[in-house]
VMD Tcl script that draws the C-alpha trace (Angstrom):
set ca {
  {-4.02 46.55 43.94}
  {-2.01 49.59 42.79}
  {0.74 48.86 45.29}
  {1.24 45.34 43.93}
  {0.98 46.51 40.31}
  {3.87 48.89 40.92}
  {5.95 45.93 42.11}
  {5.82 44.28 38.71}
  {8.52 44.70 36.10}
  {6.48 45.89 33.11}
  {9.27 44.96 30.70}
  {9.04 41.35 31.90}
  {5.28 41.35 31.30}
  {5.72 42.67 27.76}
  {8.53 40.18 27.15}
  {6.25 37.34 28.29}
  {3.60 38.49 25.83}
  {6.14 38.61 23.00}
  {7.28 35.07 23.86}
  {3.65 33.93 23.87}
  {3.14 35.45 20.40}
  {5.89 33.38 18.75}
  {3.84 30.22 18.23}
  {0.59 31.96 17.10}
  {2.53 34.02 14.56}
  {4.34 30.88 13.38}
  {0.97 29.18 12.87}
  {-0.34 32.14 10.83}
  {2.75 32.02 8.63}
  {2.27 28.29 8.06}
  {-1.36 28.78 7.01}
  {-0.56 31.63 4.66}
  {2.29 29.65 3.09}
  {-0.03 26.71 2.41}
  {-2.73 29.05 1.11}
  {-0.31 30.51 -1.43}
  {0.17 27.04 -2.92}
  {-3.40 25.73 -2.70}
  {-6.43 27.61 -4.00}
  {-9.19 26.82 -1.50}
  {-10.60 30.28 -0.98}
  {-14.26 29.25 -0.91}
  {-13.80 26.64 1.81}
  {-11.26 28.25 4.09}
  {-12.14 30.87 6.67}
  {-10.56 32.12 9.92}
  {-12.90 29.74 11.77}
  {-11.43 26.71 10.03}
  {-7.79 27.80 10.15}
  {-7.10 29.54 13.44}
  {-5.32 27.84 16.35}
  {-8.51 26.86 18.14}
  {-9.44 24.29 15.49}
  {-6.03 23.50 14.06}
  {-5.02 20.08 15.39}
  {-2.34 19.43 12.77}
  {0.17 22.24 13.33}
  {3.10 21.76 15.69}
  {2.82 25.41 16.72}
  {-0.77 24.88 17.84}
  {-0.08 21.66 19.74}
  {2.93 23.21 21.46}
  {1.09 26.40 22.39}
  {-1.82 24.75 24.17}
  {0.56 22.32 25.85}
  {2.68 25.05 27.42}
  {-0.20 27.40 28.33}
  {0.45 26.71 32.06}
  {4.07 27.81 31.68}
  {3.29 30.87 29.56}
  {0.58 31.98 32.00}
  {3.02 31.76 34.90}
  {5.71 33.88 33.25}
  {4.43 37.45 33.85}
  {3.94 37.68 37.62}
  {3.36 34.26 39.19}
  {6.85 34.17 40.72}
  {6.88 37.80 41.94}
  {5.37 36.74 45.25}
  {8.20 34.26 45.88}
  {10.73 36.97 45.05}
  {9.14 39.44 47.46}
  {9.13 36.80 50.17}
  {12.80 36.04 49.64}
  {13.96 39.66 49.60}
  {11.96 40.61 52.70}
  {9.58 43.09 51.01}
  {6.47 41.38 52.38}
  {7.88 41.31 55.87}
  {8.39 45.09 55.67}
  {4.78 45.58 54.53}
  {3.63 43.37 57.35}
  {4.65 46.07 59.83}
  {2.22 48.63 58.36}
  {-0.50 46.55 56.65}
  {-2.46 43.34 57.07}
  {-0.70 40.59 55.14}
  {-3.66 38.56 53.90}
  {-5.24 41.31 51.72}
  {-1.83 42.00 50.19}
  {-1.38 38.33 49.35}
  {-4.85 38.24 47.79}
  {-3.84 41.13 45.52}
  {-0.88 39.11 44.27}
  {-3.27 36.24 43.50}
  {-5.73 38.52 41.70}
  {-3.04 40.03 39.50}
  {-1.63 36.61 38.69}
  {-5.08 35.52 37.44}
  {-5.63 38.64 35.34}
  {-2.18 38.80 33.76}
  {-1.85 35.01 33.44}
  {-5.13 34.91 31.53}
  {-4.30 37.87 29.32}
  {-0.85 36.65 28.29}
  {-2.32 33.41 26.85}
  {-5.58 34.85 25.48}
  {-4.27 37.95 23.65}
  {-2.05 35.93 21.25}
  {-5.08 33.83 20.31}
  {-7.13 36.97 19.61}
  {-4.32 38.25 17.40}
  {-4.14 34.87 15.65}
  {-7.88 34.79 14.93}
  {-8.17 38.45 13.87}
  {-5.07 38.24 11.65}
  {-6.54 35.33 9.72}
  {-9.88 37.17 9.52}
  {-8.09 40.04 7.76}
  {-6.92 37.62 5.05}
  {-9.78 35.13 4.70}
  {-13.49 35.86 4.33}
  {-15.56 35.14 7.44}
  {-17.55 32.40 5.73}
  {-19.46 30.24 8.17}
  {-18.02 26.72 8.39}
  {-19.99 23.88 6.85}
  {-20.06 20.42 8.42}
  {-19.74 18.82 4.97}
  {-17.42 21.15 3.08}
  {-15.15 21.45 6.13}
  {-15.31 17.83 7.17}
  {-11.50 17.68 7.02}
  {-11.13 19.74 10.22}
  {-13.33 17.25 12.09}
  {-15.26 19.63 14.35}
  {-17.85 17.20 15.72}
  {-19.85 16.64 18.87}
  {-17.28 14.19 20.28}
  {-14.44 16.73 20.41}
  {-16.18 20.12 20.51}
  {-18.38 21.66 23.18}
  {-21.58 23.28 21.86}
  {-20.77 22.22 18.31}
  {-24.02 23.61 16.87}
  {-22.97 27.08 18.06}
  {-19.72 26.69 16.11}
  {-21.55 26.14 12.81}
  {-24.27 28.76 13.36}
  {-22.38 31.48 15.28}
  {-18.67 30.81 14.77}
  {-17.52 34.21 16.04}
  {-19.31 33.69 19.35}
  {-18.01 30.13 19.64}
  {-14.45 31.23 18.89}
  {-14.54 34.08 21.39}
  {-15.98 31.77 24.05}
  {-13.07 29.43 23.37}
  {-10.62 32.29 23.93}
  {-12.40 33.24 27.16}
  {-12.06 29.64 28.28}
  {-8.32 29.81 27.60}
  {-8.19 33.08 29.57}
  {-9.86 31.36 32.52}
  {-7.50 28.38 32.45}
  {-4.46 30.60 31.95}
  {-5.47 32.60 35.00}
  {-6.17 29.44 36.98}
  {-2.77 27.98 36.10}
  {-1.10 31.26 37.10}
  {-2.92 31.19 40.45}
  {-1.84 27.57 40.92}
  {1.78 28.53 40.31}
  {1.48 31.52 42.64}
  {0.09 29.28 45.39}
  {2.87 26.75 44.83}
  {5.45 29.53 45.08}
  {4.38 29.97 48.71}
  {5.01 26.30 49.42}
  {8.16 25.73 47.33}
  {11.32 27.78 47.72}
  {12.78 26.50 44.45}
  {11.52 29.05 41.90}
  {12.16 26.90 38.84}
  {10.22 24.00 40.34}
  {7.34 26.25 41.37}
  {7.25 27.83 37.88}
  {7.06 24.37 36.29}
  {4.29 22.94 38.48}
  {1.46 23.91 36.13}
  {3.13 22.36 33.10}
  {4.09 19.23 35.05}
  {0.50 18.87 36.26}
  {-0.79 19.16 32.70}
  {1.65 16.48 31.50}
  {0.64 14.23 34.40}
  {-3.06 14.56 33.52}
  {-2.31 13.73 29.88}
  {-0.51 10.59 31.04}
  {-3.28 9.53 33.43}
  {-6.03 9.94 30.86}
  {-4.33 7.38 28.63}
  {-5.50 4.75 31.11}
  {-9.09 5.46 30.08}
  {-10.35 6.25 33.57}
  {-12.85 8.84 32.28}
  {-15.43 9.15 29.50}
  {-13.67 12.30 28.31}
  {-10.29 13.95 28.49}
  {-9.21 15.26 31.89}
  {-6.31 17.32 30.50}
  {-6.92 21.07 29.99}
  {-4.75 20.91 26.86}
  {-7.68 19.17 25.16}
  {-10.74 21.06 26.30}
  {-9.09 24.50 26.17}
  {-9.16 24.16 22.39}
  {-12.22 24.98 20.34}
  {-11.84 21.56 18.72}
  {-9.91 19.05 20.80}
  {-7.63 16.29 19.58}
  {-9.29 13.89 22.04}
  {-12.84 13.14 23.08}
  {-14.34 15.56 25.58}
  {-17.39 15.48 27.80}
  {-19.04 18.58 29.29}
  {-19.62 16.90 32.65}
  {-15.96 15.84 32.88}
  {-14.82 19.33 31.87}
  {-16.92 20.88 34.66}
  {-15.67 18.32 37.17}
  {-12.05 19.08 36.30}
  {-12.71 22.84 36.52}
  {-14.32 22.59 39.94}
  {-11.59 20.26 41.18}
  {-8.89 22.64 39.94}
  {-10.50 25.62 41.68}
  {-10.81 23.67 44.95}
  {-7.16 22.55 44.74}
  {-5.97 26.12 44.13}
  {-7.98 27.37 47.12}
  {-6.58 24.63 49.38}
  {-2.98 25.23 48.26}
  {-3.39 28.97 48.62}
  {-4.73 28.70 52.16}
  {-1.90 26.35 53.10}
  {0.65 28.77 51.67}
  {-0.89 31.83 53.34}
  {-1.05 30.01 56.68}
  {2.61 29.11 56.32}
  {3.63 32.71 55.59}
  {1.42 34.33 58.25}
  {2.63 31.96 60.96}
  {6.32 32.45 60.09}
}
mol new
graphics top color blue
foreach p $ca { graphics top sphere $p radius 0.5 }
foreach p [lrange $ca 0 end-1] q [lrange $ca 1 end] { graphics top cylinder $p $q radius 0.2 }
display resetview
């Protein structure tokens, strides 16, 4: 693990995090600007304003849409670079290749998840420093439309909003890591770095298009069920099915990529 960590350009990782922070900070600024004009202090709270439940801000919509791309920025393409410059072939002389490749995959999951989850933590905590942590009310806060049809475990949101919000961020961490692993696996199969980097985002867009045909009882696009309150209907069974399918696909692609590299 340490060997692979030393391969990463730390400045690129920090730059990726700064890029990821642009939209969350923009969303905070929008909320504070509106708050300065409208006195709604007894109804608003970080739980009703942060990005997880904000379906009306362009910054929020854009952020969750490009999560696959943001997650892939830190290290997902490092493996392709090390293949192209011959570094892995040099390691192959002294070490077994498969454990080394697994370390790349592990780091891509960890850093891919962190780079999309940390900005959301900052977004939520920043709003909590300005607004009182008043529990949301399903009548007073009806305007945000957090209901059973678009929110998993909705009762937890109204009774334990901090727990529900943090679970939402953990869910984003998981999907960010999964998208980064997907991109890393695709980098073994595709020599074009730009195409490999875009595969997660293109897959997300394709799922959004397919779900418009109404083939499922709930959304099949991670952009919807990554959010604490989705802009489309979601179903827990469908969410679990998509998660399991995504994990299986990543494993299959990874094994295909590793087999290709080991046999070359």
